[in-house]
N, C-alpha and C positions, 0 to 999 in steps of 0.2 A: 189453716184458714182463719181469717179475721172474724172473731165471734161477733164483732159489732155489725157485720153485714148480714147476720142471720136474724130471722124473725123470731120474736119471743113466742113462747107457747101461749095459747089463749088462757084467759083467766077462767078457771073452772067454776062450776056451781058452788055456792056457799056450803060449807060443811054444817051439819046439824048442831055441832058444838064447836065453839071457837077454840083454836089451838095456839100454841106458841112455837114459832120457829126458833129452836133452841141454839142455833148456830148459823149465822150468816155473816157476810162481809158487805155491808151496804156501800162502803167506799169503793170496794172493788167492783161492785155492780154499777158504779158510775155516779153515786151520790156525792155531792160536794157541799151544797148549801142545805139550810134547813128546809127550803121548799122542795128540794130533791128528796130528802128523807120523808117528808110528809106525803109526797106523791107515791113513794114506794110502799109505805105502810098503808096508805089508803087503798092501793091496789090489793095488797095482801088481805086487808080486812074484808074486801068484797068476796074473797074466797073463804073467809072464815079463819084466816090466820091473823089473830087480833093483836098479837104482841110479838116482838122479835128481840133476840139477843145478838147484837152486832159485835164481832170479835176482831181484836187486833192481832197483827202478826209481827209488827216492828214498832219502833218508838213513834215514828210519825203517825202511823195508823192508831196507836194507842192514844196519842193526844187528840186525834180527831174523834175517836170512839167516845172518849170521856165528854167531849163537847157535844157530840151528836146525841148522846143519851139524855141531854137536857132540852133538846129541841121538841120532843114529842113524848107524851106520857106513855105511849105504846112501845117505846124504844128503851132497851137496857144495854149495858156494855159488858164486855169481858176483856181483860187486859193481861198480857204476858208477852214474852218474846218467843216467837216460834222456834222450835228446835233447830231449824235450818239457818237461823240468824244468830246462833250463839257462839260463833267462832271468836268474836271479840265481845265478851260480856263482862265488863269490869265493874268497879264500884260505882262509877257515875251512872252507867246504864241501870244497874240494880236499884240505885237510889231513885231514879226517875220512875221506873216500873212500879216500885213500892208506893211512891207518892200518888201516881195515877190510879193504881189498883184500889187505893183506899177511898176513892170517890164514892159518894153514896149511891149512885145509880149503876155502879159497876157491880155486877152480881156474881162474877166468877173470875177465877185466876186461870186464864187460858187464852190462846191455846198453847200449852206446854207439853213436853214429853220427849219422845225420841223418834227420829226419822232416819232409818238406815237405807232407804231407797235412794235418796240423793246424797251427794258427798260434799255439800256446802259447808258442813261443820264436822270436825272430828267427833267420834263417839264419846270420848272422855269429856270434851267440852259440853256436849249435849247432856250428858249424865250429870255433870256438876250443876248446870243450869236447872235441870229438872229437879234435882234435890233442893235447890234454893227455892224454886217455885212451890214445891210441896210445903216447905217450911213457911213461906209467905202465906199460903192459903190457910194454914193452921193459925198463924198469928193474927190474920185479919178475920178469921171465922167465916171464910167464904169457900164455896165449892171449888174443886179443882177440875178443870176441863182439859182432857188429855188428847193430844195428837199422837197416835201410835201407828207408825207405818213400818212394817217388816221388823218389828222390835218387841213383839208381845212378851217374850220371856223376860227381857231386861226391864221393861216397863213394870211388869208385875213384881219382879224381884225387888226393884228399887222402892216401889210403894210399900212392900212388906218390910224392907230394911229401915225405911225412914218413918214408917207409921203413917198410914193414909189419913187425910182429913175426914171429917164426918161424911162428906158427900163428894163422890168422885164420878165424873161423867166421861165415858169413852166416846168422844166425838167421832162421828162417821165410823162406827165400829166396823172393823175389817177382819176380825178373827173368825175362826170356825167354832163349832159347837163346843169343842173341848176348851178353848180359850174362854168362850162365853160362860161355861159352867164355873170356871175358876173365878171369873169376874162376879157372877151372880152370887156365888158362895161368899165372896168377900163383901157383898152389899153394894157393889158398884152398879151404876146405871149405864145402859147401852143406848146410844143415840143413833138413829137410823136416818141416813141421807138417801138421795135418789138412787144410789147404788143398789139398794135392796129391791128396787123395781126391775133391775136389769135381769133379763131372762137367763143369762149365763152365770149369774151370781148364785149358784146353787147352794154353796155352803152358807152364805150370808142369809139366804132366804130360809134355810133350815133354822138358823139362829133366831130369826124373826118369829118363827112358829114356837120356839122353845122358851124365849125369855118371859119371865113372869110379868103380869100386867102392871105391877107397880115398880118395874125396873127398866122402863124404856122411855125414850124421848123421840121426837121427830124434828128433823132439821133439813135445811137445804144445802148448807155450805155454799150458797150462791156467791158468785156467779157460776160456780162449777157444779158438776154432777147432776145435771137436769134429769128428772125422772123420765122413764119410758112412758110414752113413745116419742119423747122430744129430746132424747139424748143427743148432746152436741149443740143444742140451741142455748141461748143465754138463759140463765136461771135467775129467779128472783124469789123472795119469800113466799109469794102467793102459791108457788109450785109445791110447797109442803102439803097442800091439800091433795095433790095427786098421790103423794107417798102415803098419806093417811088412808086413802081408799085402797091402795094396793096392800097395805099392811092388814087391813080388815079382811081382804080376800085371802091373804096368806094364812091368817090366824083362824079363818072360818067363823068370824063374828061380824056383828054389824058395825058400820062406820061410826055410829054414835058411840059404841063401846070403846073403840080405839081412840077416837078423838077425846072422849071424856078422860080416859086414862092418861093420855099424853098431856092434856091440859093440867090435870091434877098433879102429875109427876113434876112438871116444869114449875108449877107454883110452889111445890114443896121443896124441890132441890135448890131453886134459885131464890126462895123466900120472897117471891114477887109481891105478895100481898102486903108485905111490911116495908117495901122500898119507898122511901120518901121522894116526893117531887122536888125538883131543883128550880 
């Protein structure tokens, strides 16, 4: 079904503490111009989602992300080549990714990692690209934002073999508690998208109860993974507020506590308070 024909969820009440949507795709949400970006983050701020990290998945998106991050002080970028795009990842592509990733308002190298669900790129090509991105994150001193789909063991093995950067974020965490324990022990941060609100995501919801308060983030991965009860409708950064409230319920704490932790963690991991304006 065409997502564009579906109504967006309502903008929820403003959170008591502003949070950061730590992983979204504003271009995939339909943003093209600076005015589009401002309108989206204005809507997000109404719900208490005051800043966003918009993430690239190919070179065209990376160029747009770098430019869009200069259009509004509430927008930051992440740059990498998505693992499903790594079939042909040569010197020219690596050079451009490195140049774009060094931009001052790019706050993470991502999303990179491994995706064994789709067969768009061979596993060896994905692993080579992942190792290169790990090295890039360390050379630039920026956190690594990981896409991990059906590849938990290999992702963790390669991080161990290469030596992880100081900060590692598992975007849209999809493992069970055993995987989460390994990540937490290594000091990695788990980012929860709308999937954690799905009633059939029992293992993930158990992870949300387990993860320490200083090792989680909140994201939308918009326009995908819209939180319950709006699953299947178009997602936008403002919908992170629904996930925050659901996490509070799962963890048995107040919304203020979850929002404050998510905000503080995002500021720390992405060094948001030290990012210069362009």
